[in-house]
C-alpha positions in Angstrom: 0.0 0.0 0.0 1.5 3.4 -1.0 1.5 6.5 1.0 -1.5 8.1 -0.8 -3.8 5.0 -0.3 -2.6 4.7 3.3 -3.6 8.3 4.0 -7.0 7.7 2.3 -7.7 4.7 4.5 -6.7 6.6 7.6 -9.0 9.5 6.7 -11.8 7.0 6.1 -11.3 5.3 9.5 -11.0 8.7 11.2 -14.2 9.9 9.6 -16.0 6.8 10.9 -14.5 6.6 14.4 -14.0 10.3 15.5 -17.7 11.1 15.8 -18.3 8.0 17.9 -15.3 8.8 20.0 -16.6 12.4 20.6 -20.0 11.0 21.6 -18.3 8.5 24.0 -16.2 11.2 25.6 -19.2 13.4 26.0 -21.0 10.5 27.7 -18.1 9.9 30.1 -18.2 13.6 31.1 -22.0 13.3 31.8 -21.5 10.1 33.8 -18.9 11.7 36.0 -21.1 14.7 36.6 -23.9 12.3 37.5 -21.5 10.4 39.8 -20.7 13.6 41.7 -24.2 14.8 42.2 -25.7 11.4 43.0 -23.0 10.9 45.7 -24.2 14.1 47.3 -27.9 13.2 46.8 -27.3 9.8 48.5 -25.6 11.5 51.4 -28.3 14.2 51.7 -25.8 17.1 51.2 -24.6 19.5 48.5 -21.3 18.4 47.0 -20.4 22.0 46.4 -20.8 22.9 50.1 -19.0 19.8 51.3 -16.0 20.2 48.9 -15.7 24.0 48.6 -17.2 25.5 51.7 -16.7 22.9 54.4 -13.4 21.6 52.8 -14.5 18.1 53.8 -11.5 16.0 52.8 -13.2 12.8 53.8 -16.1 13.5 51.5 -13.7 14.2 48.7 -11.9 10.9 49.3 -15.2 9.0 49.3 -16.3 10.7 46.1 -12.9 10.0 44.4 -13.2 6.3 45.2 -16.6 6.1 43.4 -15.3 8.0 40.4 -12.2 5.8 40.1 -14.5 2.7 40.3 -16.7 4.1 37.5 -13.6 4.7 35.4 -12.4 1.1 35.9 -15.7 -0.4 34.8 -16.1 1.9 31.8 -12.7 0.8 30.6 -14.2 -2.7 30.2 -17.5 -1.6 28.8 -15.9 0.0 25.8 -14.4 -3.3 24.7 -17.7 -5.2 24.9 -19.7 -5.9 21.7 -22.5 -3.4 21.3 -24.9 -1.8 18.8 -23.5 -0.7 15.5 -25.4 2.6 15.1 -24.0 5.7 16.9 -27.3 6.5 18.6 -27.9 3.0 20.0 -24.2 2.7 20.9 -24.4 6.0 22.9 -27.6 4.8 24.7 -26.0 1.5 25.5 -22.8 3.0 27.0 -25.0 5.5 29.0 -27.1 2.7 30.3 -24.1 0.6 31.3 -22.5 3.6 33.0 -25.7 4.2 35.1 -25.9 0.5 35.9 -22.3 0.7 37.1 -23.0 3.6 39.3 -26.0 1.8 40.8 -24.0 -1.4 41.4 -21.1 0.4 43.1 -23.5 2.3 45.3 -25.3 -1.0 46.1 -22.0 -2.6 46.9 -21.1 0.2 49.3 -24.5 -0.1 51.0 -24.2 -3.9 51.2 -20.8 -3.7 52.8 -21.9 -1.0 55.3 -24.9 -3.1 56.4 -22.9 -6.4 56.9 -19.3 -5.3 57.6 -19.7 -1.9 59.2 -23.0 -2.4 60.9 -21.9 -1.1 64.3 -21.1 2.4 63.0 -22.7 5.1 60.9 -20.2 5.3 58.1 -21.9 8.0 56.1 -22.5 10.2 59.0 -18.8 9.9 60.1 -17.6 10.8 56.6 -19.8 13.9 56.7 -18.2 14.8 60.0 -14.8 14.6 58.3 -13.7 11.1 59.4 -10.8 10.4 56.9 -10.2 6.8 58.1 -13.8 5.8 57.3 -13.6 7.6 53.9 -10.5 5.6 53.0 -12.3 2.4 53.7 -15.3 3.6 51.7 -13.2 4.5 48.7 -11.3 1.2 48.9 -14.6 -0.8 48.9 -15.8 1.1 45.8 -12.5 0.5 43.9 -12.4 -3.2 45.0 -15.9 -3.9 43.9 -15.3 -2.1 40.6 -12.2 -4.2 40.0 -14.4 -7.3 40.4 -17.0 -5.8 38.0 -14.4 -5.1 35.4 -13.0 -8.6 35.7 -16.5 -10.0 35.3 -17.1 -8.0 32.2 -13.9 -9.2 30.6 -14.6 -12.8 31.7 -18.1 -12.9 30.2 -17.1 -11.0 27.1 -20.8 -10.3 26.3 -23.9 -8.7 27.6 -27.0 -10.9 27.6 -29.7 -11.8 30.1 -27.8 -14.9 31.2 -24.5 -13.0 31.4 -26.1 -10.2 33.4 -27.5 -12.7 35.9 -24.0 -14.2 36.3 -22.5 -10.8 36.6 -24.8 -9.8 39.5 -24.4 -13.2 41.2 -20.7 -13.1 41.0 -20.7 -9.5 42.2 -22.6 -10.4 45.4 -20.4 -13.4 45.9 -17.4 -11.0 45.9 -19.1 -8.6 48.3 -19.9 -11.5 50.6 -16.3 -12.7 50.5 -15.1 -9.1 51.3 -17.4 -9.1 54.3 -16.0 -12.5 55.4 -12.4 -11.2 55.1 -13.4 -8.2 57.2 -14.8 -10.5 59.9 -11.5 -12.4 59.9 -9.5 -9.2 60.3 -12.0 -8.0 62.9 -11.5 -11.2 64.9 -7.7 -10.8 64.6 -7.9 -7.2 65.7 -10.0 -8.2 68.7 -7.7 -11.0 69.7 -4.5 -8.9 69.5 -6.0 -5.8 71.1 -7.6 -7.6 74.1 -11.2 -7.1 72.9 -10.7 -4.0 70.9 -13.0 -3.3 68.0 -11.9 -2.7 64.4 -15.1 -0.8 63.6 -14.7 1.4 66.7 -11.1 2.2 65.7 -12.3 3.3 62.3 -15.1 5.4 63.8 -12.4 7.1 66.0 -10.5 8.1 62.8 -7.7 5.7 63.4 -5.9 6.3 60.0 -3.2 3.7 60.3 -5.7 1.0 60.8 -7.7 2.4 57.9 -4.7 2.4 55.6 -4.0 -1.2 56.3 -7.6 -2.3 56.1 -8.1 -0.5 52.8 -5.0 -2.3 51.4 -6.6 -5.6 52.4 -9.8 -4.7 50.6 -8.0 -3.7 47.4 -5.9 -6.8 47.5 -8.9 -9.1 48.0 -10.7 -7.4 45.2 -7.6 -8.1 43.0 -7.6 -11.8 43.9 -11.3 -12.3 43.4 -11.0 -10.6 40.0 -8.6 -13.3 38.9 -11.1 -16.2 39.4 -12.2 -16.0 35.8 -8.7 -16.9 34.6 -8.9 -20.3 36.2 -12.6 -20.8 35.4 -13.3 -20.1 31.7 -16.8 -18.8 31.0 -19.2 -21.4 29.4 -22.8 -20.1 28.7 -24.1 -23.6 28.7 -23.1 -24.3 32.4 -24.1 -21.2 34.4 -24.1 -22.9 37.8 -20.6 -24.5 37.2 -19.4 -21.0 36.3 -20.7 -19.6 39.6 -19.3 -22.5 41.6 -15.9 -22.2 39.9 -15.8 -18.5 40.6 -16.6 -19.0 44.3 -14.1 -21.9 44.7 -11.2 -20.1 43.0 -11.9 -16.9 44.8 -12.0 -18.6 48.2 -8.7 -20.5 47.5 -7.1 -17.3 46.2 -8.0 -15.4 49.4 -6.7 -18.1 51.6 -3.4 -18.1 49.7 -3.4 -14.3 49.9 -3.6 -14.3 53.7 -0.9 -17.0 53.9 1.5 -15.3 51.5 1.0 -11.8 53.0 1.6 -13.2 56.5 4.8 -14.9 55.3 6.1 -11.6 53.7 5.2 -9.7 56.8 7.1 -12.2 59.0 10.2 -11.9 56.8 10.2 -8.3 55.7 9.1 -6.8 59.0 11.1 -9.1 61.2 11.7 -7.7 64.8 8.9 -5.2 64.3 5.7 -5.8 66.2 3.4 -4.7 63.4 0.1 -4.8 65.3 1.5 -2.8 68.2 2.9 -0.2 65.9 -0.2 0.2 63.8 -3.0 -0.3 66.2 -1.6 1.1 69.5 0.9 3.7 68.2 -1.0 4.8 65.1 2.2 4.3 63.0 1.1 5.1 59.5 4.5 4.3 58.0 4.3 0.7 59.2 0.6 0.5 58.1 1.4 1.6 54.6 4.3 -0.9 54.4 2.1 -3.7 55.7 -0.6 -2.8 53.3 1.9 -2.7 50.4 3.0 -6.2 51.3 -0.6 -7.4 51.2 -1.2 -5.8 47.8 2.1 -7.1 46.5 1.0 -10.6 47.5 -2.2 -10.1 45.6 -0.2 -8.9 42.5 2.1 -11.9 42.7 -0.7 -14.4 43.0 -2.7 -12.7 40.3 0.3 -13.0 37.9 0.9 -16.6 38.8 -2.7 -17.5 38.3 -3.1 -15.7 35.0 -2.4 -18.3 32.2 
C-alpha cells in the first residue's frame, strides 16, 4: 500500500470513528457529573458545600473512590460488543454507566450493612472522618475491580451474562465481608477485645490504611477467578461454583503469603502494636503494600 492510499484509508477510518469517539467522551463527562451529584444526593448534602465550603477532605476521598471505580468499569464496557449505530451505541454506553454507578452504590450499601453495621459510616464521613472515607473509597474500587474482571470474563452482555455478573458480584461482596470478619476477629484477639469498627469510627488512620489495602488486595484476587474458570454459557451454575471456589482458594493463599512476607520483611517489628496502638502510618502503609504485593504476585501466577 502506497502513502496516498494509506492516508486515504486513515481518513476514512478517522471519519467513521471520530464522531463516535466524541460521543463516548461526552457521555463519560456526563456520567462523571452524575456520579458527583448522586453521591451528594445519596448523602443528603450538597457536593459543592462539602467540597468547597466545608473543605471536607473525607467526603472528597469517598467521592474520588466512586469515580475511580466508575472509570475502571467503563474501561471494560468500551471493549464489549454493542450496537453498531451511533445512537444506540451511545444509549448502550450510557445505560451501562448508570448501571455501574448503581452497582457500586449497592456494593457500598451492602458492605456497610454487613461489615460496618456497628457504626454510621456515612455520618462519620460527613463529620470529616478520613479513616472511614479511605475504607469507603477502597470498597468502591475493590468492587469495581471485580465488576471489570466479570465483564472481561463474560465478554458479552446478555440476560444470562447479566445474571451471572450480578451473582458473582454479590459473591465477591460476601467474601469481602467474610475477610473483614476475619480481620476484625484478629484485631479483637490482638488488642484484648478492641473493635476494628470502633477504631475506624475514631478516625484511626493507620488501621484504615492497612484495612483499605486488604480490601483492594482481596478485590484483585477475586478478580482473577475467571482466569482459572473459563466462562461457558451452557453451564451457568458451574461458572458460579468455579468463581466461588477459586476466589476462596485465592483469598486463603493471599492471607498465607502476606503473613509470610510480613514475617520476613518486617522481622523484629511488632506490626500490630505499631499500627493499632501507636498509630504508625508508615508501618501501616508498608504492611498494606506487602498485602497488595502478595495479591499482584498471586494474580500474575494465576493468569495463564
